[in-house]
C-alpha positions in Angstrom: 0.0 0.0 0.0 1.7 3.1 -1.3 0.7 5.5 1.4 2.4 3.6 4.2 5.5 5.5 3.2 4.0 8.9 3.8 3.7 9.6 7.5 6.1 7.6 9.5 5.4 4.5 11.7 2.5 2.3 10.9 0.4 0.5 13.5 -2.3 -1.7 12.0 -5.1 -2.6 14.3 -7.8 -5.1 13.4 -10.5 -6.6 15.3 -13.5 -8.8 14.3 -16.8 -8.1 16.1 -19.2 -11.0 16.6 -22.6 -9.4 16.8 -25.1 -10.3 19.4 -28.7 -10.4 18.1 -31.0 -7.6 19.0 -34.5 -6.5 18.1 -34.2 -3.7 15.5 -37.1 -1.2 15.6 -37.4 2.4 14.7 -33.9 4.0 14.7 -32.6 6.3 17.4 -29.6 8.3 16.5 -26.8 6.5 18.3 -23.9 8.0 16.3 -22.5 11.5 16.9 -21.5 13.4 13.8 -18.3 15.4 14.6 -17.4 16.7 11.1 -19.5 17.2 8.0 -17.7 19.6 5.8 -16.9 20.4 2.2 -13.2 21.2 1.5 -10.8 21.6 -1.3 -7.3 20.4 -2.0 -5.4 23.4 -3.5 -1.9 24.3 -4.6 -0.2 25.6 -1.5 -1.8 23.0 0.8 0.4 20.7 2.9 2.2 18.1 0.8 3.2 14.6 1.7 6.5 13.1 0.7 5.1 11.7 -2.5 3.9 15.1 -3.7 0.2 14.6 -2.9 -1.8 17.4 -1.2 -3.7 16.9 2.1 -5.8 18.6 4.7 -6.1 17.5 8.3 -9.2 17.3 10.6 -8.8 16.6 14.3 -11.4 15.1 16.7 -11.6 13.8 20.2 -12.4 10.1 20.6 -12.7 7.7 23.5 -11.3 4.3 24.0 -13.6 1.6 22.5 -15.7 4.0 20.4 -16.1 3.3 16.7 -15.3 6.0 14.3 -16.5 6.2 10.7 -14.7 8.6 8.4 -15.7 9.0 4.7 -14.0 11.1 2.0 -15.8 11.6 -1.3 -14.7 13.6 -4.4 -15.5 13.8 -8.1 -12.2 15.6 -8.8 -9.6 13.2 -7.5 -9.2 9.7 -6.1 -9.7 10.1 -2.3 -7.3 8.6 0.2 -7.8 8.6 4.0 -5.3 8.2 6.8 -6.0 8.1 10.5 -3.4 9.1 13.1 -3.7 8.2 16.8 -3.1 10.7 19.7 0.7 10.0 19.3 0.7 10.9 15.6 1.1 7.2 14.6 -0.9 5.9 11.7 -3.4 3.3 12.7 -5.4 2.8 9.5 -5.7 4.0 5.9 -7.9 3.4 2.9 -8.0 4.1 -0.8 -11.3 2.7 -2.1 -14.5 1.6 -0.3 -14.6 -1.2 -2.9 -13.7 -2.0 -6.5 -17.0 -0.4 -7.5 -16.7 2.7 -5.2 -13.5 4.8 -5.5 -14.4 7.0 -2.6 -12.6 6.3 0.7 -13.9 5.2 4.1 -12.4 4.1 7.4 -14.2 2.2 10.2 -11.9 1.9 13.3 -12.4 0.9 16.9 -10.4 3.6 18.7 -7.6 2.1 20.9 -7.3 5.0 23.4 -8.9 8.2 24.5 -7.4 11.4 23.0 -7.1 13.7 20.0 -7.1 11.9 16.6 -6.2 13.3 13.2 -8.0 12.4 9.9 -5.8 13.1 6.8 -7.9 13.9 3.7 -5.5 13.1 0.8 -5.4 12.3 -2.9 -4.0 9.0 -4.0 -2.3 10.6 -6.9 0.4 13.2 -6.6 -0.4 16.8 -7.6 -4.2 16.3 -7.8 -6.5 18.9 -6.4 -10.2 19.6 -6.3 -13.3 19.7 -4.0 -14.3 17.0 -1.6 -16.7 16.2 1.3 -15.5 14.6 4.5 -17.7 13.2 7.3 -16.5 11.9 10.7 -18.9 10.2 13.2 -18.4 8.2 16.3 -20.6 5.6 17.9 -20.3 4.3 21.4 -21.0 0.7 20.6 -21.4 -1.9 17.8 -25.2 -1.4 17.6 -24.8 2.3 17.2 -22.3 1.8 14.4 -24.5 -0.7 12.5 -27.5 1.6 12.8 -25.5 4.7 11.7 -24.1 2.9 8.6 -27.5 1.5 7.7 -29.2 4.9 7.8 -26.7 6.3 5.3 -26.6 3.3 2.9 -29.6 4.5 0.9 -30.3 8.2 0.2 -33.5 9.4 1.8 -34.0 5.9 3.3 -37.2 5.0 5.2 -37.0 3.6 8.7 -38.1 0.2 7.4 -35.3 0.2 4.8 -32.7 1.1 7.4 -33.9 -1.6 9.7 -33.7 -4.2 7.0 -30.1 -3.2 6.0 -29.0 -3.3 9.7 -30.7 -6.6 10.2 -28.9 -8.0 7.2 -25.5 -6.9 8.5 -26.1 -8.3 12.0 -27.4 -11.6 10.6 -24.3 -12.0 8.4 -22.1 -11.3 11.4 -24.0 -13.4 14.0 -22.0 -16.5 15.0 -19.3 -15.8 12.4 -15.9 -14.2 12.5 -16.8 -11.5 9.9 -17.6 -7.8 9.9 -20.2 -6.5 7.4 -19.8 -2.8 6.7 -22.6 -1.4 4.5 -22.3 1.7 2.3 -24.2 3.5 -0.5 -23.4 2.7 -4.1 -24.8 4.9 -6.9 -25.6 2.3 -9.6 -25.1 4.8 -12.4 -21.4 4.6 -11.6 -21.4 0.9 -12.6 -24.1 0.4 -15.1 -25.0 2.1 -18.4 -28.7 1.8 -17.5 -30.6 0.8 -14.3 -34.2 -0.2 -13.6 -36.6 2.7 -13.4 -37.0 4.1 -9.9 -34.1 1.9 -8.6 -30.9 4.0 -9.0 -29.4 3.0 -5.6 -27.2 0.1 -4.7 -26.0 -1.2 -1.3 -22.4 -2.3 -1.0 -21.6 -4.9 1.8 -17.9 -5.0 2.6 -17.1 -8.3 4.3 -13.9 -8.6 6.4 -12.6 -11.5 8.4 -11.9 -15.2 8.4 -15.5 -16.1 7.6 -15.8 -13.7 4.7 -15.4 -16.3 2.0 -17.8 -18.7 3.8 -20.4 -16.0 3.4 -19.4 -15.2 -0.2 -19.8 -18.9 -1.0 -23.4 -19.0 0.1 -25.6 -17.8 -2.8 -28.8 -18.8 -1.2 -28.0 -16.7 1.9 -26.9 -13.7 -0.2 -29.9 -14.0 -2.5 -32.3 -14.1 0.5 -30.8 -11.0 2.1 -30.6 -9.1 -1.2 -34.3 -9.9 -2.0 -35.3 -8.6 1.3 -33.4 -5.3 0.8 -34.9 -4.8 -2.7 -38.3 -5.6 -1.5 -38.3 -3.2 1.4 -36.1 -0.4 -0.1 -38.0 0.8 -3.1 -35.1 2.7 -4.6 -32.6 -0.2 -4.4 -31.8 -2.2 -7.5 -28.9 -4.3 -6.4 -26.8 -5.4 -3.5 -23.0 -5.9 -4.0 -21.1 -8.2 -1.6 -17.4 -7.5 -1.6 -14.6 -9.7 0.0 -11.7 -7.4 -0.7 -8.9 -9.8 0.2 -10.1 -12.3 -2.4 -10.3 -9.8 -5.2 -13.9 -10.1 -6.3 -17.5 -9.3 -5.5 -20.9 -10.9 -6.0 -23.9 -8.9 -7.1 -27.6 -9.8 -6.6 -30.1 -7.5 -8.2 -33.6 -6.9 -9.4 -34.1 -8.3 -12.9 -37.4 -7.1 -14.3 -39.0 -8.3 -17.5 -38.1 -4.9 -18.9 -36.0 -2.1 -17.5 -38.9 0.4 -18.0 -41.2 -1.7 -15.8 -39.6 -1.7 -12.4 -41.9 -3.6 -10.1 -42.1 -2.5 -6.5 -42.6 -4.3 -3.1 -42.8 -8.0 -2.9 -42.8 -8.6 -6.6 -39.4 -7.0 -6.9 -38.0 -9.2 -4.1 -39.1 -12.3 -6.0 -37.2 -11.1 -9.1 -33.8 -10.8 -7.5 -31.1 -12.9 -9.2 -27.3 -13.4 -9.1 -25.7 -11.3 -11.9 -23.5 -13.0 -14.5 -19.8 -12.4 -15.0 -19.0 -9.6 -17.5 -16.6 -10.2 -20.3 -14.8 -6.8 -20.1 -11.1 -6.0 -19.9 -11.4 -2.5 -18.6 -12.9 -2.3 -15.1 -13.7 1.4 -15.8 -16.2 0.3 -18.5 -19.9 0.6 -17.6 -21.6 -2.7 -17.4 -25.0 -3.8 -18.8 -27.7 -4.5 -16.2 -27.5 -8.1 -15.0 -23.6 -8.2 -15.2 -21.0 -8.1 -12.5 -17.2 -8.0 -12.5 -15.6 -11.3 -11.7 -11.9 -12.2 -11.0 -12.1 -14.2 -14.2 -15.1 -14.5 -16.5 -15.9 -18.1 -17.6 
C-alpha cells in the first residue's frame, strides 16, 4: 500500500466483532457526527513526501468508540489516513470497494485522545473539491445503525432496519464484519431499472468472509429482502476485498422500463452474470458483474 511510506510509523489494528442479536425497531440516532464539511485540495496546501496534497481534521475520541470517516470527491481519487493521539498511523484506505472509488475508514479507537484524519489524494499533484464526514458511535449497535441509515439516500426507517438486520445476521456467529455503504448504480451500469438507482455495498472482512461469499442462497435471501423493502434499491453488492472479487444480486425485471415494487421486486432478485470486459472502468450492462475471471 503506497501511502504507508507517507507519514512515519504504521500500527495496523484489526478486530472482528461478533454481533449479538437484537431487536431492531425504529432507529434512534446513536452516532454522533463530529465533522460534516466540504473542503478543497489546493496548490499551497500541505504536501506529503510523494507530492500529494492533504488537509487535516482533528477530533476527540474515547477508548472503545467506533469512528467512521468518509471522504468523497468527483475531482480526485480520495485517500484517507487516521493518526492516533501520538501521531502514529493506525489505519488508511484508498477505495471503499472496487466499484466505489471513494474512501472510508471504520476503526475501533484504541485509546482516549485527539485523533487526526488526513484527507488526501491517492495521486500526486491532484486537487479539487471533496466532502468529509466523521462520526463516532459508542457501541457496535450504534455503528450498524449509523451505517444502515446512510446506505440508501432518503431511506425509510423500514429500509434502514432491513439493512442493519442483514449486517447483523451475516455477522452473527461468524468471524466476519459486514460494513454497508451507499453505491450509486449509475457509476457501474449504463442503465438501471426505473425508480431503482441505488445500490448497497456490503464490505465483508474476516476469516469467515469467504464462507459468506460462498453461500448464494443466503446472499440472495438478504438481497431480495433489501430490494423488497427499499423501493429505490436495485442491487446489493457483496465484496470480500482480500479475495479480489465481488458478488452482485439484483432486481431483474422483464423490462427495465417496468420496475416492479414491493414483494414482486424481491421475487425477481437474481445473481448477476460475469462480465466479459477487460477495462474495469467500463460501464456494465444491467445483469452483469465484475468477476476475477469470467468463464
